[in-house]
C-alpha positions in Angstrom: 0.0 -0.1 0.0 1.2 3.6 -0.8 0.9 6.6 1.2 -2.5 8.0 0.8 -2.1 11.7 0.4 -3.4 12.3 -3.1 -6.8 13.7 -4.1 -9.0 12.3 -6.7 -12.1 13.6 -8.5 -15.4 12.4 -7.0 -17.2 12.5 -10.1 -14.5 10.1 -11.7 -13.6 7.9 -8.8 -16.7 8.1 -6.6 -14.5 8.5 -3.6 -13.6 11.5 -1.2 -10.6 13.5 -2.5 -11.6 16.5 -4.6 -14.8 17.6 -6.2 -15.9 20.7 -8.0 -18.9 23.0 -7.0 -20.1 26.3 -8.5 -20.6 28.9 -6.0 -23.5 31.2 -6.4 -23.4 33.9 -9.1 -20.6 32.3 -11.1 -20.2 29.5 -13.5 -16.4 28.9 -12.4 -16.2 25.7 -10.5 -14.1 25.7 -7.3 -12.1 22.8 -6.2 -12.9 21.3 -2.9 -10.4 19.0 -1.4 -11.4 16.4 1.3 -9.3 14.3 3.6 -9.1 10.4 3.1 -10.4 8.1 5.7 -13.9 9.2 5.7 -16.0 7.6 2.9 -13.1 5.3 1.9 -13.5 1.7 3.3 -12.0 1.3 6.9 -8.6 -0.3 7.2 -8.4 -3.5 9.3 -6.6 -1.5 12.1 -7.2 2.1 13.2 -6.0 4.1 16.0 -7.5 7.4 17.5 -5.5 9.7 19.4 -6.7 13.1 20.9 -4.5 15.8 21.6 -4.4 19.1 23.5 -2.6 21.8 21.7 0.2 23.6 23.5 1.4 25.8 20.5 1.4 29.5 21.6 0.3 31.0 18.4 -1.2 30.1 14.8 2.4 29.4 13.5 2.8 26.8 16.1 -0.6 25.4 15.5 0.1 25.3 11.7 3.4 23.3 12.5 1.5 20.9 14.6 -1.3 20.3 11.9 1.4 19.7 9.3 3.1 17.2 11.3 -0.1 15.4 12.4 -1.3 15.2 8.8 2.1 13.7 7.3 1.3 10.0 7.0 3.8 7.2 7.2 4.0 4.6 4.4 1.0 2.5 4.3 -1.2 4.7 6.5 -4.2 6.8 6.0 -4.3 9.8 8.3 -7.3 11.9 9.0 -7.4 15.0 11.3 -10.2 16.7 13.0 -10.7 19.6 15.5 -12.6 19.5 18.8 -14.7 22.6 20.0 -12.0 23.5 22.5 -9.6 24.5 19.7 -12.0 27.4 19.0 -11.9 28.9 22.4 -10.3 32.2 21.3 -6.5 31.2 21.5 -6.0 31.2 17.8 -8.8 33.5 16.7 -10.4 30.9 14.3 -14.0 30.9 13.6 -15.7 27.7 15.1 -17.8 25.5 12.9 -21.4 26.4 13.8 -22.5 22.9 14.9 -19.3 21.9 16.7 -19.9 21.7 20.6 -18.4 19.4 23.4 -20.2 16.0 23.1 -23.0 16.1 25.9 -23.9 13.2 28.0 -26.6 11.0 26.9 -28.7 8.6 29.0 -26.7 5.7 30.3 -23.3 7.7 29.7 -20.7 7.5 32.4 -18.1 9.9 30.9 -14.4 9.7 32.3 -12.7 13.1 31.6 -9.4 11.1 30.8 -11.2 9.7 27.7 -13.2 12.6 26.4 -12.7 15.6 24.0 -9.4 17.0 22.8 -8.4 20.0 20.7 -7.3 17.7 17.9 -8.0 14.2 17.0 -6.0 12.1 14.6 -7.4 9.0 13.0 -4.6 6.6 11.6 -5.6 3.5 9.5 -3.4 0.8 8.3 -3.2 -2.9 7.4 -1.1 -3.6 10.3 -0.5 -2.2 13.8 3.2 -1.8 13.3 2.7 0.7 10.7 0.4 2.8 12.9 3.0 2.6 15.8 5.7 3.8 13.4 3.5 6.6 12.4 2.7 7.8 16.1 6.5 7.4 17.1 7.2 10.7 15.1 7.8 13.7 17.5 5.0 16.3 17.2 5.9 19.6 19.0 3.1 21.7 20.2 0.8 18.9 21.1 0.1 17.0 24.4 -1.6 13.6 24.1 -5.0 13.3 25.8 -6.3 10.0 25.1 -5.5 7.1 22.8 -7.3 3.9 21.7 -6.8 1.3 19.0 -9.4 -0.7 17.3 -9.7 -3.4 14.7 -12.5 -3.4 12.0 -14.2 -6.6 11.3 -17.2 -7.5 9.1 -19.0 -8.4 12.4 -19.1 -6.1 15.5 -18.3 -7.5 19.0 -21.9 -8.6 19.6 -21.8 -10.7 16.4 -23.9 -8.7 14.0 -22.9 -7.3 10.6 -21.0 -4.1 10.9 -22.3 -1.1 9.0 -25.6 -2.5 7.6 -27.8 0.2 6.4 -25.1 2.9 5.7 -25.8 5.4 2.9 -23.9 4.5 -0.4 -20.2 5.8 -0.2 -19.8 5.2 -3.8 -22.5 7.8 -4.8 -21.0 11.3 -4.7 -24.4 12.9 -4.6 -25.4 10.9 -1.5 -22.2 11.7 0.2 -22.5 15.4 -0.5 -26.1 15.2 0.9 -25.2 13.3 4.1 -21.5 13.7 4.9 -19.8 16.7 3.5 -20.4 20.5 4.5 -21.5 22.2 1.2 -21.2 25.9 0.0 -24.4 27.6 1.2 -24.5 25.7 4.5 -24.7 28.1 7.6 -20.9 27.5 8.1 -17.8 29.6 7.9 -16.4 29.4 4.3 -13.4 27.4 5.3 -15.6 24.4 6.5 -16.6 23.5 3.0 -15.2 20.0 2.1 -15.0 19.1 6.0 -17.5 16.8 7.9 -18.5 16.4 11.5 -17.1 13.3 13.2 -18.6 11.5 16.3 -16.5 9.2 18.4 -17.9 7.1 21.2 -16.0 4.9 23.3 -18.4 2.1 24.5 -17.6 -0.7 26.9 -19.7 -3.7 26.1 -21.4 -6.2 28.6 -20.2 -9.3 26.6 -21.0 -11.7 29.4 -24.5 -10.5 29.7 -25.1 -10.3 25.9 -23.5 -13.9 25.4 -26.0 -15.2 27.8 -28.9 -14.3 25.7 -30.3 -16.7 23.1 -29.7 -15.9 19.4 -33.3 -15.2 18.8 -33.5 -12.7 21.9 -30.3 -10.9 20.6 -32.0 -10.5 17.2 -35.0 -8.9 18.7 -32.9 -6.5 20.6 -31.2 -5.4 17.3 -34.1 -5.9 14.9 -31.9 -8.0 12.4 -31.0 -11.6 11.7 -27.7 -12.4 13.3 -26.4 -14.6 10.4 -27.4 -12.4 7.5 -27.9 -8.9 8.9 -31.3 -8.8 7.1 -34.1 -6.9 9.0 -36.6 -9.3 10.7 -39.5 -9.9 8.4 -37.6 -8.5 5.4 -35.6 -10.3 2.5 -32.4 -8.2 2.0 -29.9 -6.3 4.2 -30.7 -3.0 2.7 -34.6 -3.3 2.6 -36.5 -0.3 4.1 -38.5 -1.4 7.0 -42.2 -0.1 7.0 -42.6 0.2 10.6 -46.1 1.6 10.2 -47.2 -1.8 8.9 -46.1 -3.3 12.2 -47.3 -0.7 14.8 -47.5 -3.1 17.7 -44.0 -4.6 17.2 -44.8 -8.1 16.6 -42.1 -8.6 14.0 -39.6 -5.9 15.1 -40.2 -4.9 18.7 -40.8 -1.3 19.7 -37.5 -0.9 21.5 -35.3 -2.8 18.8 -32.2 -0.8 17.9 -33.0 -0.4 14.3 -36.6 0.7 14.9 -35.3 3.4 17.4 -32.5 4.6 15.2 -34.1 4.7 11.9 -37.9 5.4 11.9 -37.6 6.6 8.1 -39.4 9.7 8.8 -37.3 11.5 6.0 -36.8 14.5 8.2 -33.1 14.0 9.0 -30.1 13.0 7.1 -28.5 9.6 7.4 -25.2 9.2 9.0 -22.1 7.2 7.8 -21.2 4.8 10.5 -18.0 3.0 11.3 -17.3 0.6 13.8 -14.0 -0.8 15.7 -13.6 -3.3 18.3 -11.0 -2.4 21.1 -9.7 -4.5 23.8 -7.9 -2.9 26.9 -6.7 -4.8 30.1 -8.7 -7.8 31.6 -12.4 -7.7 30.5 -12.4 -4.1 29.4 -13.4 -4.6 25.7 -16.0 -2.8 23.4 -16.6 -0.8 20.5 -15.2 2.4 19.1 -18.2 3.8 17.4 -17.6 6.6 14.7 -19.8 8.4 12.4 -19.6 11.2 9.8 -22.3 13.6 8.9 -23.1 17.1 7.5 -24.8 18.1 10.4 -24.2 16.5 13.8 -27.6 17.8 15.3 -29.7 16.4 12.6 -27.5 13.3 12.3 -26.0 11.6 15.4 -27.6 13.6 18.2 -31.0 13.2 16.8 -30.5 9.5 16.6 -28.9 9.0 20.0 -31.8 10.8 21.8 -34.3 8.4 20.0 -32.3 5.5 21.3 -32.9 6.4 24.9 -34.6 3.3 26.5 -33.9 0.9 23.7 -33.4 -2.7 24.6 -29.7 -2.5 23.8 -29.0 0.1 26.3 -28.5 -2.4 29.1 -25.5 -3.9 27.4 -23.7 -0.6 26.6 -21.5 1.4 28.9 -20.4 4.7 26.9 -17.3 6.3 28.8 -15.5 8.7 26.3 -15.0 10.2 22.9 -16.1 13.4 21.5 -17.5 15.6 18.7 -15.0 16.7 16.1 -14.9 18.5 12.7 -12.8 16.7 10.1 -10.7 19.5 8.5 -10.8 20.3 4.7 -7.7 19.3 2.8 -7.0 22.5 0.9 -3.7 23.9 1.0 -0.4 22.0 2.1 -1.9 20.3 5.0 -5.5 19.9 6.4 -6.5 22.9 8.2 -4.5 25.5 6.3 -7.5 27.1 4.9 -8.9 27.3 8.3 -5.8 29.3 9.6 -5.9 31.6 6.5 -9.0 33.5 7.6 
């Protein structure tokens, strides 16, 4: 695998890199560069490292961003900013919908595992390559939290990972769901970025594994072996919950029923999942999602999940809200600092 720093035309390749848009009042297209690691398929190994910035000024921040975004051989690096980076130290206009991640029902946040001025996502086929990338000195940055995960076809609960995601090969869908667009109520520098949510979730594997497969399927709302929604024929079938008002087929508190009522009022989110394991029995999921609007995306979905049957097996303890920086200029974030 080669270093992934190039950009490609979305209209040609169908993947995130660079696309052209026409600003209002002109026929001249403007190139919008986007970081890798968002709509591209996840690597088998991914590590998330949050940093607090100690650089005294914009020049120091620029140097830190450039160092963070320089990938080692065989890695894909994605850099995002947390709400705390926009506290006035550097005079940068904050993305409108970027806030510290709030606590939701059932959360037990540990400050040692939350937030951060910057977040770097490093993906590779092997963990050795990630370790080599993280060994490079990065002045102006203080590590805050770090967690490695492995991406598999099935999540730690044994169900298909990413079922029901929007089509990442369709540029129009990704523009609608994931990437901030010209004309959005955002600072101009945000075009080509996206909101990233990271949730660190301990899983009660013992309690889950004690449940019969049929009970697990009713908690999720999908068949465990195929990922097909209960009562449907294909993984991506749209479930008409109105035809099952009492939850006879898919229970009223099933995960997919709470998460995706198909009202059409909110944009879908692009979900990624990675299994992690720390010492002893501390194991779980790094849940990640990308969206054009975090309030209409993850936050709305998470509020609907309050009281779902899956809730008793989840112990969220960390993570944060971040904004994936556009890739314009010599390094991600350069356009942010130009204002």
